VEXDREN-2710 file (C-alpha; in Angstrom, 1 decimal):
% VEXDREN-2710
k/r/px/py/pz
1/MET/-0.1/-0.1/0.2
2/GLU/2.1/3.0/-1.2
3/PRO/2.0/5.5/-3.3
4/HIS/1.2/4.6/-7.0
5/ARG/5.6/12.1/-2.2
6/HIS/1.9/22.7/14.5
7/PHE/-1.2/21.6/14.1
8/TYR/-3.9/22.9/11.6
9/SER/-7.3/21.6/10.6
10/GLN/-9.9/22.7/8.1
11/THR/-12.6/20.5/6.7
12/GLY/-15.0/20.7/4.1
13/HIS/-16.2/18.8/1.1
14/SER/-17.2/18.9/-2.8
15/ARG/-20.0/16.7/-4.4
16/VAL/-18.8/14.4/-7.3
17/GLN/-20.1/15.6/-10.7
18/GLU/-21.8/13.3/-12.8
19/CYS/-19.2/10.7/-14.2
20/GLU/-18.6/11.5/-17.9
21/ARG/-17.4/9.0/-20.1
22/ASP/-14.3/9.4/-22.3
23/THR/-15.8/11.6/-25.3
24/PHE/-12.2/12.7/-26.5
25/PRO/-12.3/14.1/-29.9
26/ARG/-11.1/12.6/-32.7
27/CYS/-8.0/14.0/-34.6
28/PRO/-9.5/15.0/-38.3
29/LEU/-5.2/14.2/-39.5
30/ARG/-5.8/10.8/-38.2
31/GLY/-4.2/9.1/-40.9
32/ALA/-1.2/11.5/-41.0
33/ILE/-0.5/10.6/-37.3
34/ARG/-0.5/6.9/-37.8
35/ALA/2.3/7.7/-40.4
36/HIS/4.1/9.6/-37.9
37/ARG/3.9/6.8/-35.4
38/VAL/5.4/4.5/-38.0
39/LEU/8.0/7.2/-38.3
40/GLU/8.7/7.2/-34.5
41/LEU/8.8/3.4/-34.1
42/VAL/11.4/3.4/-36.6
43/VAL/13.2/6.1/-34.7
44/ALA/12.7/4.3/-31.5
45/ALA/14.3/1.1/-32.4
46/LEU/17.3/3.3/-33.9
47/LEU/17.7/5.0/-30.4
48/LEU/17.2/1.5/-28.4
49/ALA/20.6/0.3/-29.9
50/LEU/22.4/2.9/-28.0
51/CYS/21.0/1.9/-25.0
52/GLU/23.4/0.4/-22.2
53/GLY/20.4/-2.1/-21.2
54/PRO/19.3/-4.9/-23.9
55/ALA/16.3/-3.5/-26.1
56/ILE/13.1/-5.3/-26.2
57/ALA/10.9/-5.3/-29.0
58/GLN/7.3/-4.4/-27.1
59/GLN/4.2/-2.9/-28.5
60/TRP/2.0/-0.3/-26.5
61/ALA/-1.2/0.6/-26.8
62/VAL/-1.4/4.4/-26.3
63/GLU/-4.7/6.1/-25.7
64/PRO/-5.8/9.5/-24.0
65/ILE/-7.3/10.2/-20.9
66/ASP/-7.9/13.9/-20.6
67/ALA/-6.7/17.2/-21.9
68/SER/-3.9/19.1/-19.9
69/TRP/-2.4/22.1/-19.3
70/GLU/1.4/22.8/-19.6
71/TRP/3.4/21.6/-16.4
72/ASP/0.8/18.9/-14.8
73/GLY/1.8/15.9/-12.9
74/VAL/-0.1/12.7/-12.8
75/SER/-0.1/9.9/-10.4
76/MET/-1.5/6.2/-10.9
77/ALA/-2.5/2.9/-9.1
78/LEU/-4.3/-0.3/-9.8
79/ASP/-7.5/-1.8/-8.0
80/ARG/-7.9/-5.2/-7.2
81/ALA/-10.0/-5.8/-10.5
82/GLY/-6.9/-4.3/-12.4
83/ARG/-8.6/-1.1/-13.2
84/ALA/-6.2/1.7/-13.5
85/HIS/-6.7/4.7/-11.5
86/VAL/-5.1/8.1/-12.2
87/ALA/-5.2/11.4/-10.4
88/TYR/-4.3/14.6/-12.1
89/ILE/-4.8/18.7/-12.4
90/ARG/-6.9/19.6/-14.9
91/ALA/-7.4/23.8/-15.6
92/ILE/-10.8/25.2/-15.5
93/SER/-9.9/28.5/-17.1
94/LYS/-5.9/29.4/-17.8
95/PRO/-4.5/30.6/-15.9
96/ASN/-6.7/30.5/-13.0
97/TRP/-8.5/27.7/-11.1
98/GLY/-8.1/24.5/-11.7
99/GLU/-9.7/21.1/-10.3
100/VAL/-8.2/17.9/-9.0
101/ILE/-9.6/15.0/-11.1
102/HIS/-9.6/11.4/-10.2
103/ALA/-10.1/9.1/-13.3
104/TYR/-10.3/5.4/-13.5
105/ARG/-10.4/3.2/-17.0
106/ASP/-13.5/0.4/-17.1
107/GLN/-14.1/-1.6/-20.0
108/GLY/-11.8/0.5/-22.2
109/GLN/-13.4/4.2/-21.3
110/TRP/-12.3/6.8/-19.1
111/ILE/-14.8/7.4/-16.1
112/ARG/-13.5/11.3/-14.4
113/GLU/-14.8/12.9/-11.3
114/VAL/-14.0/16.2/-9.9
115/ALA/-12.3/15.4/-6.3
116/ALA/-11.9/19.4/-5.5
117/THR/-12.1/22.6/-7.1
118/ASP/-9.7/25.0/-5.1
119/PHE/-6.7/24.4/-7.1
120/LEU/-5.0/27.9/-8.0
121/PHE/-2.6/27.7/-11.2
122/ASP/0.3/29.6/-10.3
123/TYR/2.0/30.5/-13.8
124/ASP/4.4/33.2/-12.4
125/SER/6.0/30.6/-10.2
126/TYR/8.5/27.9/-11.0
127/ARG/6.4/25.2/-9.2
128/GLU/4.4/22.6/-10.8
129/PRO/1.0/21.0/-9.9
130/VAL/1.8/18.2/-7.8
131/VAL/-0.6/15.4/-6.8
132/SER/-0.2/11.9/-5.3
133/LEU/-3.1/8.9/-5.5
134/THR/-3.3/5.7/-3.7
135/LEU/-5.9/3.2/-2.9
136/ASP/-7.2/1.4/0.2
137/SER/-7.9/-1.9/1.3
138/GLY/-11.6/-1.4/-0.4
139/ASP/-10.1/0.3/-3.8
140/LEU/-11.2/3.8/-2.4
141/PRO/-8.9/6.4/-3.6
142/HIS/-7.3/9.1/-1.4
143/ILE/-5.5/12.1/-3.3
144/ALA/-2.7/14.5/-1.4
145/TYR/-2.0/17.9/-3.4
146/ILE/-0.4/20.7/-2.7
147/ARG/-2.6/23.7/-3.3
148/PRO/-0.8/27.1/-4.3
149/ASN/-1.5/30.2/-1.9
150/SER/1.8/32.1/-2.9
151/THR/4.3/32.8/-5.5
152/PHE/6.5/30.3/-3.6
153/PHE/4.7/28.3/-1.0
154/GLY/1.6/26.1/-0.8
155/ILE/-1.0/24.3/1.3
156/VAL/-0.9/20.3/1.7
157/VAL/-4.5/19.1/1.4
158/TYR/-5.7/15.5/1.5
159/ALA/-9.0/14.3/-0.4
160/TRP/-10.7/10.9/0.2
161/LYS/-14.0/9.6/-1.0
162/GLU/-17.2/9.1/1.3
163/GLY/-19.9/7.5/-0.8
164/THR/-20.7/9.6/-3.3
165/GLU/-18.8/12.6/-2.1
166/TRP/-15.2/13.8/-2.2
167/ARG/-14.2/15.8/1.3
168/THR/-10.9/17.6/1.7
169/GLU/-8.8/18.8/4.7
170/TRP/-5.8/20.7/4.9
171/VAL/-2.7/19.2/6.4
172/SER/-0.5/21.9/6.6
173/VAL/0.0/25.6/5.7
174/GLU/3.4/25.9/6.7
175/GLY/4.8/26.4/3.2
176/ALA/4.9/23.3/0.8
177/THR/7.4/23.7/-1.7
178/GLY/7.0/21.2/-4.7
179/SER/7.2/17.6/-3.9
180/LEU/4.5/15.4/-1.8
181/SER/3.9/11.5/-1.5
182/LEU/0.8/9.9/0.0
183/ALA/0.5/6.4/1.0
184/VAL/-2.3/4.4/3.4
185/ASP/-1.4/1.6/5.9
186/SER/-2.9/-1.5/6.8
187/GLN/-5.7/0.5/8.8
188/ASN/-6.3/2.9/5.5
189/ARG/-5.2/5.5/7.6
190/PRO/-3.3/8.2/5.4
191/HIS/0.4/8.7/5.7
192/VAL/1.9/12.2/3.7
193/ALA/5.7/13.2/3.1
194/TYR/6.4/16.6/1.8
195/VAL/9.0/19.5/0.9
196/GLN/8.4/22.3/3.3
197/MET/10.6/25.8/2.7
198/PHE/13.1/24.1/0.2
199/HIS/15.3/22.7/3.1
200/THR/12.9/20.7/5.1
201/LEU/11.4/16.8/4.6
202/ARG/8.3/16.5/6.5
203/TYR/6.1/13.4/7.5
204/GLY/2.7/13.1/9.0
205/TYR/-0.2/10.8/9.9
206/ARG/-3.5/11.3/10.1
207/VAL/-4.7/10.7/13.9
208/SER/-8.6/11.6/13.5
209/PRO/-10.2/14.0/11.2
210/GLY/-8.5/17.1/10.7
211/GLN/-5.9/16.4/13.0
212/TRP/-2.6/15.5/11.9
213/TRP/0.7/14.4/13.8
214/LEU/3.6/16.2/11.6
215/THR/7.1/15.5/12.7
216/THR/10.5/16.5/10.8
217/VAL/12.7/13.6/8.7
218/SER/15.6/16.2/7.5
219/GLU/16.5/19.8/8.0
220/ASP/19.4/21.7/6.8
221/PRO/19.5/25.3/5.7
222/SER/22.5/24.9/3.6
223/VAL/21.3/22.3/1.4
224/SER/17.9/21.9/-0.6
225/ILE/15.7/18.9/-0.8
226/ASP/14.3/18.2/-4.4
227/THR/11.7/15.2/-3.9
228/ALA/10.0/13.1/-1.6
229/SER/8.7/9.8/-2.3
230/LEU/6.9/7.5/0.8
231/ALA/6.0/3.8/1.3
232/VAL/4.3/2.3/3.8
233/GLY/4.8/-1.4/4.4
234/SER/2.6/-4.2/5.8
235/ASP/4.2/-3.6/8.9
236/ASN/2.9/-0.2/8.8
237/ILE/6.3/1.2/9.3
238/PRO/6.9/4.5/7.1
239/GLN/10.1/4.6/4.6
240/LEU/11.3/7.5/2.7
241/ALA/13.5/8.3/-0.1
242/PHE/14.7/11.8/-0.9
243/GLY/17.6/13.7/-2.4
244/ARG/19.6/16.5/-0.5
245/TRP/21.7/18.6/-2.9
246/SER/24.1/21.7/-2.4
247/SER/24.5/24.7/-5.2
248/GLY/28.1/25.3/-4.2
249/LEU/30.9/25.5/-6.8
250/ARG/30.7/21.8/-7.3
251/LYS/27.1/21.1/-7.4
252/TYR/26.4/17.5/-5.7
253/GLU/23.4/15.0/-4.9
254/LYS/22.9/12.8/-2.1
255/VAL/20.1/10.2/-2.6
256/LEU/18.9/9.3/0.9
257/TYR/16.7/6.7/2.6
258/ALA/15.0/7.1/6.1
259/ARG/13.2/4.4/7.9
260/TRP/11.1/5.1/11.2
261/THR/12.4/3.0/14.1
262/ARG/9.5/4.1/16.7
263/THR/12.0/6.6/18.3
264/GLY/13.0/8.5/15.4
265/TRP/14.4/8.4/12.0
266/LEU/17.3/6.4/11.0
267/ILE/18.6/8.0/7.7
268/THR/21.7/6.4/5.5
269/LEU/23.2/7.3/2.1
270/VAL/22.4/5.0/-0.8
271/ASP/24.2/7.0/-3.7
272/MET/25.9/10.4/-4.0
273/GLY/27.3/12.1/-7.2
274/GLY/26.6/15.1/-9.8
275/VAL/23.2/16.6/-9.5
276/GLY/20.6/14.3/-10.7
277/ALA/16.9/14.1/-10.5
278/GLY/14.0/12.9/-8.3
279/GLN/14.0/9.6/-6.3
280/CYS/11.2/7.0/-6.4
281/LEU/10.7/4.6/-3.7
282/THR/8.7/1.0/-3.7
283/LEU/8.6/-1.9/-1.3
284/ASP/8.9/-5.3/-1.7
285/ALA/7.0/-8.5/-0.1
286/GLN/9.5/-8.4/3.0
287/ASN/8.8/-4.4/3.0
288/ARG/12.7/-3.8/1.6
289/PRO/13.2/-0.5/-0.3
290/HIS/14.0/-0.4/-4.0
291/LEU/14.8/3.1/-5.4
292/LEU/14.7/4.5/-9.0
293/TYR/16.8/7.4/-9.4
294/ASP/19.4/9.3/-11.5
295/LEU/22.7/11.0/-10.8
296/ARG/25.7/12.3/-13.2
297/ASP/29.1/10.5/-12.9
298/PRO/32.3/12.3/-13.0
299/ALA/33.0/11.6/-16.5
300/GLY/29.4/13.9/-17.3
301/ALA/26.8/11.1/-18.1
302/TYR/23.8/10.6/-16.6
303/ALA/22.6/7.3/-15.5
304/VAL/19.2/6.1/-14.3
305/ARG/19.8/3.5/-11.3
306/HIS/18.1/1.2/-9.0
307/ALA/19.3/0.6/-5.5
308/ARG/17.9/-2.4/-3.2
309/LEU/18.7/-2.6/0.7
310/LYS/20.4/-6.1/1.2
311/ASP/19.2/-6.3/4.6
312/GLN/17.2/-4.4/7.0
313/ALA/19.3/-5.4/10.0
314/ALA/22.6/-3.4/7.8
315/PRO/21.1/-0.3/6.8
316/GLY/23.7/0.9/5.4
317/ALA/24.4/-1.9/2.9
318/TRP/22.8/-0.8/-0.4
319/VAL/23.4/-2.5/-3.6
320/THR/23.3/-0.2/-6.7
321/THR/23.0/-1.0/-10.4
322/ILE/22.8/1.4/-13.7
323/ILE/19.8/0.6/-16.0
324/GLU/21.1/2.6/-18.8
325/SER/23.4/5.5/-19.0
326/SER/24.0/8.3/-21.5
327/ARG/25.5/11.9/-21.9
328/GLU/21.6/12.9/-23.1
329/ARG/20.1/13.8/-19.9
330/LEU/18.1/10.4/-18.6
331/LEU/15.3/12.1/-15.7
332/VAL/12.9/10.5/-13.2
333/ASP/12.0/13.8/-12.4
334/GLY/8.2/14.8/-12.4
335/GLY/7.2/11.3/-11.4
336/GLY/9.4/8.8/-12.7
337/ALA/8.2/5.4/-11.0
338/ILE/9.0/1.7/-10.0
339/ARG/7.0/-1.2/-8.9
340/ILE/7.2/-4.8/-8.2
341/ASP/4.9/-7.6/-9.4
342/SER/3.9/-10.4/-7.6
343/GLU/6.8/-12.9/-8.4
344/GLY/9.3/-9.7/-7.4
345/GLY/10.4/-8.3/-11.2
346/LEU/10.9/-4.5/-11.2
347/HIS/9.2/-2.4/-13.5
348/ALA/10.4/1.1/-14.0
349/ALA/9.4/4.2/-16.2
350/TYR/11.1/7.2/-16.9
351/SER/11.5/10.0/-19.6
352/SER/14.5/10.9/-21.3
353/GLN/15.8/13.5/-24.1
354/VAL/16.2/12.1/-27.3
355/ALA/19.8/12.3/-28.6
356/GLY/20.6/15.4/-30.6
357/SER/17.5/17.3/-30.0
358/TRP/16.2/20.0/-27.2
359/SER/12.7/19.7/-28.0
360/GLU/11.8/15.7/-28.4
361/SER/11.5/13.6/-25.3
362/GLU/11.3/9.7/-24.8
363/ILE/8.7/7.5/-22.4
364/LYS/10.9/4.9/-21.4
365/TYR/10.2/1.3/-19.6
366/ALA/12.5/-0.5/-17.9
367/TYR/11.9/-4.2/-16.5
368/SER/14.3/-6.6/-14.7
369/ALA/13.6/-10.1/-13.3
370/ASN/16.4/-9.7/-10.9
371/GLY/17.6/-6.3/-10.4
372/GLN/20.8/-7.0/-12.2
373/THR/20.2/-6.8/-15.4
374/TRP/17.6/-4.8/-17.5
375/ALA/15.7/-4.9/-20.9
376/ILE/14.7/-1.2/-22.0
377/SER/11.7/-0.2/-24.6
378/THR/10.7/3.0/-25.9
379/VAL/7.1/3.7/-25.1
380/GLN/6.6/6.7/-27.1
381/VAL/8.9/9.3/-28.7
382/LEU/7.2/13.3/-28.0
383/PRO/7.8/15.4/-30.3
384/GLU/7.6/19.3/-29.8
385/HIS/7.6/18.4/-25.7
386/ARG/9.6/21.8/-25.1
387/ARG/10.8/20.4/-21.5
388/MET/13.2/17.6/-20.1
389/GLY/11.3/15.4/-17.4
390/VAL/8.1/14.0/-18.3
391/PRO/5.7/13.6/-15.5
392/THR/5.6/9.6/-15.6
393/ALA/3.8/6.7/-13.3
394/VAL/3.9/3.0/-13.6
395/THR/1.7/0.0/-12.4
396/VAL/1.9/-3.9/-13.1
397/ASP/-1.2/-6.2/-13.2
398/SER/-1.6/-9.6/-11.5
399/ALA/-0.4/-10.9/-15.1
400/GLY/2.9/-8.7/-15.1
401/ARG/1.6/-6.5/-17.7
402/PRO/2.8/-3.0/-17.0
403/SER/0.7/0.0/-17.9
404/LEU/2.3/3.7/-17.8
405/ALA/0.5/7.4/-17.4
406/TYR/2.1/10.3/-18.6
407/ASN/1.7/13.9/-19.9
408/ASP/2.4/14.8/-23.6
409/LEU/2.5/18.3/-22.8
410/GLY/3.4/19.0/-26.9
411/LEU/-0.1/17.8/-27.5
412/ALA/-1.5/18.7/-24.2
413/VAL/-2.9/15.5/-23.3
414/PHE/-2.6/13.2/-20.6
415/LYS/-1.6/9.5/-21.9
416/TYR/-2.1/5.9/-20.8
417/ALA/-0.2/2.9/-22.9
418/GLN/-0.8/-0.5/-22.0
419/GLN/2.1/-3.0/-23.0
420/GLU/0.3/-5.4/-25.1
421/GLY/1.0/-8.9/-23.8
422/ALA/2.7/-10.0/-20.5
423/THR/6.0/-9.3/-19.8
424/LYS/6.4/-12.6/-17.6
END
């Protein structure tokens, strides 16, 4: 039960709007798009030959979820029936108010509902809309998001569904600055982690309606924290991955892991190198952590990496492997993700910059049965993307078939991709 990243309370609710069936318009240039897709697949095959991991030939069925605006993030989870659920921010009238949307896929169609309507887009700041989704043991959706309230800082908001209504409450008004992660434990109690005022990592759980216990995990005014990723295992112990970087003459980043010990936080160093991008955390059946992240090596190449903790009794014993490396920047920033299937197979999703292009991005998928060797495929090439780091989420069903959700910013469309056929 995990994300598929003092005391204040304010409660409220918004009634669910009538579910709308997917009526995404057909493109009049459908034939041209098919021809362009063929070209994309040819280019992708050539690019895969340059990957460090072995390339795998896979077909992906890609479909639209909803229209998007620039900078929107997406979060995804699967329910027990194998249906995909996503959460994202949809603008009502750019650049003003937006809606927090929960959508799920049923028999090939996307059904959408409004979870909250209090999101204010702030295009004058660097911050991006941040949203995190998880499902509880009854497949009910829970969402956390950061609601902007000034140029730099935001309010952490928690939303959950009761019957046919969505309700919201404020978790913190102390200045969230760009990353948060939500999880629920075995009692369906929500836990949240977020970055506060750039330099502080905060964690909390819901004690009762409108009341949250909050604590500081890490705080250092001399460094910045760029990402927070939270997971809560079957033992109900919270675990976190986060990055801490310095912007001195020699920029570096430390990838860190934190585990609650019932008396405090045990923080260990996972890896370090040149400034890379976000960290993503998931847990295996034994509640052992697995991380996806990227760092830059001394030669200037970026590497997407996987790290696993060898033994909980030896918290500093991390085993790391390189999934893919390139001098073109490979990013897990904005929502790259990693998940583990029922047989222990690892499924990762991230985006990368197309070699020789400043405007194109690739959505990448990587699979490993043992965490040592990885097979990599390109899900889609996004032309005219104009931004490095595509918000990307991944899930895997009981048959080992992965699915991805991501934002095609060039076309302003949220997309869903499912692998045709099982990985295993």
